[in-house]
BAZAKOL-967658 format. One record per atom (N, C-alpha, C): x, y, z. Coordinates in steps of 0.001 Angstrom, whole numbers, padded with zeros to 6 digits, always signed. Layout:
N
XYZ;...
This chain:
200
-012260-032014-135486;-010818-031776-135506;-010422-030728-134462;-011221-029646-134366;-010938-028636-133354;-010993-029242-131956;-012051-030018-131685;-012213-030593-130357;-011049-031511-130011;-010645-032336-130983;-009551-033259-130739;-008230-032536-130525;-008125-031341-131086;-006887-030572-130974;-006906-029586-129816;-008018-029520-129090;-008115-028573-127987;-008276-027140-128426;-008853-026939-129626;-009044-025594-130175;-010476-025142-129905;-010637-023912-129435;-011952-023350-129152;-012417-022536-130362;-013589-022861-130874;-014142-022141-132019;-015073-021040-131527;-014924-019833-132062;-015776-018708-131699;-016465-018172-132938;-017549-017412-132702;-018419-017028-133820;-018464-015530-134095;-017726-014725-133377;-017796-013294-133623;-016702-012555-132880;-016504-011275-133246;-015427-010486-132665;-015656-010220-131180;-016923-009974-130783;-017188-009737-129364;-016828-010971-128545;-017163-012149-129090;-016863-013380-128373;-015355-013562-128214;-014604-013239-129254;-013143-013303-129157;-012656-012383-128041;-013159-011151-128029;-012735-010170-127029;-013058-010647-125617;-014255-011193-125437;-014660-011654-124106;-013830-012858-123658;-013510-013757-124599;-012736-014936-124227;-011275-014583-123944;-010756-013582-124624;-009415-013111-124284;-009395-012655-122832;-010431-011926-122425;-010521-011512-121021;-010610-012729-120103;-011461-013688-120474;-011667-014869-119634;-010365-015629-119430;-009594-015786-120503;-008350-016544-120402;-007221-015729-119780;-007459-014448-119541;-006457-013645-118836;-006502-013907-117338;-007530-014605-116869;-007634-014933-115452;-006497-015832-115004;-006198-015812-113719;-005018-016515-113218;-005286-017980-112888;-006552-018400-112847;-006866-019776-112465;-007698-020473-113538;-007606-021803-113566;-008425-022645-114434;-009324-023509-113552;-010554-023751-113977;-011490-024506-113122;-011237-026008-113164;-011592-026671-112078;-011510-028130-112019;-012770-028790-112552;-013828-028000-112789;-015076-028580-113262;-016089-027520-113652;-017338-027946-113791;-018405-027106-114343;-019386-026614-113278;-019029-026752-112010;-019932-026375-110921;-019672-024918-110519;-020698-024078-110695;-020524-022633-110564;-021369-022084-109426;-020772-021189-108661;-021509-020417-107659;-021760-019022-108212;-022925-018479-107908;-023281-017133-108380;-023672-016256-107210;-023085-015050-107168;-023509-013990-106253;-023954-012834-107134;-025182-012367-106948;-025719-011360-107866;-026426-010246-107115;-026189-009018-107584;-026890-007859-107036;-028254-007662-107680;-028645-008558-108589;-029937-008451-109280;-030526-009834-109458;-031773-010006-109000;-032450-011286-109193;-032721-011585-110651;-033072-010552-111421;-033329-010754-112843;-032082-011185-113589;-030953-010539-113293;-029697-010914-113938;-029289-012321-113541;-029569-012690-112299;-029247-014047-111849;-030042-015079-112635;-031303-014780-112914;-032136-015703-113691;-031610-015844-115120;-031214-014724-115725;-030640-014762-117073;-029365-015599-117065;-028518-015359-116078;-027275-016126-115968;-027577-017617-115828;-028507-017965-114956;-028812-019376-114700;-029289-020071-115971;-030127-019401-116766;-030597-019988-118029;-029436-020237-118979;-028543-019249-119100;-027389-019395-119989;-026427-020452-119468;-026253-020502-118163;-025363-021506-117579;-025859-022909-117913;-027167-023137-117751;-027731-024447-118061;-027573-024783-119536;-027771-023797-120406;-027652-024026-121840;-026234-024414-122238;-025252-023968-121464;-023848-024270-121768;-023298-025412-120916;-024179-026117-120235;-023759-027309-119514;-023123-027066-118161;-023280-025867-117609;-022806-025604-116253;-023856-026067-115251;-023433-026399-114056;-024367-026712-112984;-024187-025694-111862;-025237-025506-111073;-025202-024565-109953;-025638-025305-108687;-024780-026179-108172;-025149-026974-106998;-025195-026122-105737;-025879-026626-104735;-025897-025940-103455;-024596-026222-102699;-024111-025239-101956;-022932-025480-101116;-023229-026560-100071;-022199-027020-099421;-022377-028013-098369;-023167-027417-097208;-023708-028299-096389;-024446-027854-095203;-023563-026995-094311;-022302-027367-094180;-021383-026599-093342;-021187-025187-093878;-021072-025066-095209;-020915-023738-095807;-022165-022892-095602;-023329-023491-095818;-024580-022746-095629;-024739-022294-094182;-024353-023147-093267;-024449-022784-091845;-023508-021617-091541;-022298-021675-092084;-021339-020590-091853;-021816-019287-092492;-022447-019376-093664;-022996-018183-094301;-024115-017584-093452;-024946-018434-092880;-026002-017945-091994;-025412-017198-090804;-024339-017726-090260;-023729-017113-089075;-023099-015757-089385;-022736-015547-090655;-022179-014245-091043;-023208-013124-090934;-024479-013485-091142;-025557-012493-091136;-025297-011382-092155;-024831-011790-093342;-024613-010828-094425;-025956-010300-094913;-025975-009038-095311;-027216-008409-095767;-027537-008866-097190;-028060-010089-097285;-028426-010662-098575;-029829-011242-098485;-030463-011352-099640;-031825-011857-099655;-031909-013372-099594;-030895-014053-100146;-030925-015510-100233;-029508-016044-100131;-029316-017064-099287;-027974-017587-099052;-027672-018839-099871;-028630-019299-100643;-028398-020476-101463;-027804-020056-102805;-027464-021025-103632;-026888-020767-104952;-027992-020776-105999;-028287-019644-106687;-027551-018377-106664;-027860-017531-105431;-026855-016804-104982;-026982-015950-103803;-027495-014587-104235;-028651-014209-103719;-029285-012938-104063;-028839-011881-103061;-027988-010962-103506;-027420-009950-102617;-028327-008715-102570;-028635-008274-101373;-029524-007131-101195;-028777-005827-101473;-029510-004732-101758;-028855-003432-101939;-028003-003090-100717;-026817-002551-100967;-025930-002196-099867;-025071-003343-099369;-025079-004480-100087;-024324-005633-099591;-022820-005399-099602;-022365-004345-100290;-020933-004034-100314;-020615-002712-099617;-021541-002218-098789;-021216-001002-098056;-020193-001319-096962;-019695-000286-096299;-018627-000489-095323;-019052-001425-094187;-020306-001390-093824;-020780-002247-092732;-020771-003720-093116;-020918-004003-094410;-021003-005390-094885;-019742-005906-095563;-018772-005035-095824;-017619-005412-096652;-016873-006624-096098;-016609-006644-094801;-015877-007763-094201;-016694-009046-094278;-018007-008935-094115;-018869-010113-094209;-018896-010658-095634;-018934-009750-096611;-018899-010184-097997;-017600-010930-098297;-016472-010376-097839;-015182-011025-098055;-015165-012414-097436;-015737-012549-096246;-015792-013854-095587;-016689-014818-096356;-017796-014310-096904;-018703-015155-097680;-018010-015668-098938;-017260-014800-099606;-016518-015211-100802;-015525-016317-100456;-014822-016166-099341;-013877-017194-098915;-014577-018529-098658;-015729-018475-098022;-016477-019700-097746;-016900-020398-099037;-017366-019615-099992;-017827-020189-101261;-016669-020805-102038;-015548-020094-102105;-014416-020608-102857;-013765-021806-102176;-013910-021913-100870;-013354-023063-100149;-014266-024279-100218;-015497-024093-100674;-016458-025197-100690;-016063-026231-101748;-015966-027515-101379;-015511-028534-102335;-016522-028869-103420;-017760-028405-103289;-018770-028708-104303;-018817-027655-105406;-017949-026632-105347;-017996-025523-106298;-016630-025317-106946;-016634-025074-108275;-015392-024949-109039;-015074-023523-109471;-016100-022680-109608;-015903-021319-110092;-016874-020392-109365;-016512-019109-109295;-017395-018108-108702;-017636-016997-109717;-018911-016688-109940;-019311-015579-110809;-020036-014541-109960;-019658-013280-110118;-020234-012198-109319;-020798-011145-110261;-022100-010913-110173;-022757-009898-110996;-022910-008632-110155;-022000-007688-110342;-022024-006456-109553;-023056-005458-110060;-023452-005582-111324;-024443-004686-111924;-023965-003235-111869;-024706-002354-111153;-024404-000923-111152;-023625-000474-109914;-023026-001402-109199;-022266-001044-108001;-021070-000188-108402;-020883+000954-107729;-019732+001816-108022;-019261+002506-106751;-018311+003428-106893;-017806+004174-105743;-017129+003274-104720;-017319+003609-103447;-016668+002877-102361;-017137+001422-102328;-018392+001170-102678;-018864-000210-102669;-018169-001045-103748;-017923-000463-104917;-017176-001175-105954;-015764-001489-105472;-015147-000542-104776;-013811-000773-104233;-013829-001891-103192;-014838-001881-102330;-014953-002937-101319;-015048-004310-101987;-015869-004388-103029;-016032-005655-103726;-014751-006085-104425;-014101-005146-105098;-012871-005463-105823;-011782-005935-104862;-011640-005259-103744;-010602-005649-102780;-010876-007032-102194;-012136-007300-101883;-012481-008607-101319;-012230-009727-102327;-012629-009532-103575;-012466-010565-104593;-010994-010736-104970;-010243-009641-105022;-008816-009745-105333;-008079-010523-104249;-008404-010248-102989;-007768-010988-101893;-008129-012467-101961;-009378-012764-102297;-009813-014158-102402;-009114-014871-103556;-008916-014163-104674;-008243-014761-105828;-006812-015159-105489;-006200-014435-104574;-004832-014758-104163;-004792-015948-103208;-005913-016243-102557;-005943-017337-101572;-006479-018646-102123;-007281-018576-103199;-007969-019765-103700;-007643-019991-105167;-007426-021232-105546;-007064-021565-106933;-008300-021884-107764;-009301-021016-107691;-010522-021177-108467;-010811-019875-109220;-011320-019972-110452;-011596-018753-111223;-012719-017907-110615;-012567-016610-110759;-013610-015644-110401;-013876-014797-111639;-015159-014652-111992;-015569-013785-113095;-016492-012702-112551;-016409-011515-113131;-017231-010385-112689;-017959-009791-113882;-019225-009418-113667;-019938-008557-114613;-020245-007244-113924;-019909-006150-114589;-020279-004811-114128;-020829-004035-115305;-021957-003370-115091;-022528-002531-116147;-022065-001082-116033;-021152-000819-115096;-020633+000532-114887;-019497+000798-115880;-019503+001922-116591;-018375+002247-117465;-017074+002288-116672;-015992+001834-117307;-014727+001723-116601;-014316+003044-115952;-014554+004166-116644;-014116+005454-116110;-014855+005847-114833;-016001+005214-114583;-016766+005522-113371;-016370+004656-112182;-015508+003672-112423;-015032+002820-111328;-013611+002369-111636;-012791+003319-112065;-011458+002985-112583;-010595+002291-111540;-010640+002738-110296;-009782+002146-109270;-010173+000688-109012;-011473+000427-108943;-011937-000943-108746;-011554-001820-109936;-011724-001296-111159;-011367-002068-112345;-009869-002379-112368;-009048-001429-111917;-007608-001675-111868;-007275-002801-110889;-007972-002830-109774;-007749-003899-108790;-008113-005248-109390;-009244-005312-110095;-009623-006563-110748;-008555-006996-111755;-008072-006070-112545;-007070-006406-113562;-005793-006935-112927;-005324-006257-111888;-004099-006681-111221;-004258-008053-110566;-005476-008374-110153;-005740-009651-109495;-006014-010778-110485;-006086-010457-111790;-006387-011474-112784;-007828-011925-112768;-008735-010998-112452;-010171-011297-112419;-010819-010638-113636;-011312-011419-114599;-011908-010833-115805;-013225-010117-115505;-013428-008966-116162;-014693-008238-116108;-015336-008375-117485;-016482-009040-117543;-017136-009326-118818;-018361-008437-118999;-018899-008436-120243;-019870-007419-120648;-021325-007733-120344;-021652-008949-119934;-023049-009295-119650;-023106-010582-118855;-024217-010833-118148;-024368-012117-117453;-024255-013328-118384;-024868-013307-119598;-024665-014450-120498;-023205-014655-120881;-022457-013570-121072;-021048-013707-121411;-020252-014317-120266;-020624-013990-119038;-019968-014597-117877;-020226-016099-117873;-021476-016498-118099;-021808-017924-118117;-021066-018652-119227;-021046-018059-120402;-020378-018716-121528;-018881-018823-121290;-018276-017774-120740;-016844-017811-120455;-016525-018900-119439;-017347-019018-118403;-017118-020053-117396;-017223-021438-118016;-018171-021620-118926;-018344-022918-119580;-017174-023236-120496;-016733-022255-121274;-015631-022500-122209;-014328-022753-121460;-014128-022044-120360;-012923-022289-119569;-012947-023706-118991;-014133-024155-118578;-014255-025527-118076;-014003-026535-119196;-014529-026256-120394;-014269-027126-121551;-012767-027219-121819;-012129-026061-121840;-010708-025995-122136;-009899-026793-121115;-010229-026619-119834;-009495-027309-118781;-009663-028818-118880;-010849-029261-119337;-011102-030697-119461;-010415-031290-120684;-010341-030523-121775;-009819-031046-123039;-008296-031036-123095;-007680-029948-122646;-006252-029753-122892;-005357-030872-122345;-005626-031425-121157;-004729-032491-120677;-004731-033736-121573;-005785-033894-122366;-005887-035086-123214;-005392-034858-124639;-004912-033643-124915;-004446-033318-126259;-002949-033564-126325;-002540-034440-127199;-001131-034771-127328;-000353-033585-127860;+000703-033213-127135;+001566-032134-127589;+000969-030763-127442;-000085-030625-126627;-000719-029309-126463;+000256-028337-125819;+000333-027153-126376;+001233-026141-125829;+000603-025505-124592;+001440-025149-123633;+000948-024447-122455;+000584-023030-122839;-000477-022491-122176;-000855-021088-122362;-000579-020364-121065;+000208-019321-121128;+000606-018588-119927;-000389-017467-119694;
């Protein structure tokens, strides 16, 4: 009955809180194909396992996108999906390259959503990341999700930029994966629900 009515069932208060954040984002996904940029290989692996469990896919970008990413020469360990970002990938020397990489990923027709695991990035690098992702959110009609393990008070300016841009900050890599999956479920179900109310 819930599925037929377009209702999402949740199992706990934390999940409710995280999904409220997820649905506060300004865009809805066209599908279940997710790109991941991560400052931690271990967190990327955790995310990938959770993404698969929730029916998300992580396809490779097009050849043209990969070629353009190579030409950027961004300081990252791996340019495929998931993208393994090296330490310092958001420093001032790399900030413009990171912004360009985000644009390339969001413009890629094989990808529906972008998830970014910032981990412990803070200070000027957190600001660089927030500004790049906020600008991208204004240019592309695809959802962006962020995980940061930094307390809000330690990166308040960056968190404010994310909030103003409609980019949800979630509490863990698994929560990011689950939110992306549920948003994709919602986007697929709602058009087929008779009389479904719009959510602003």
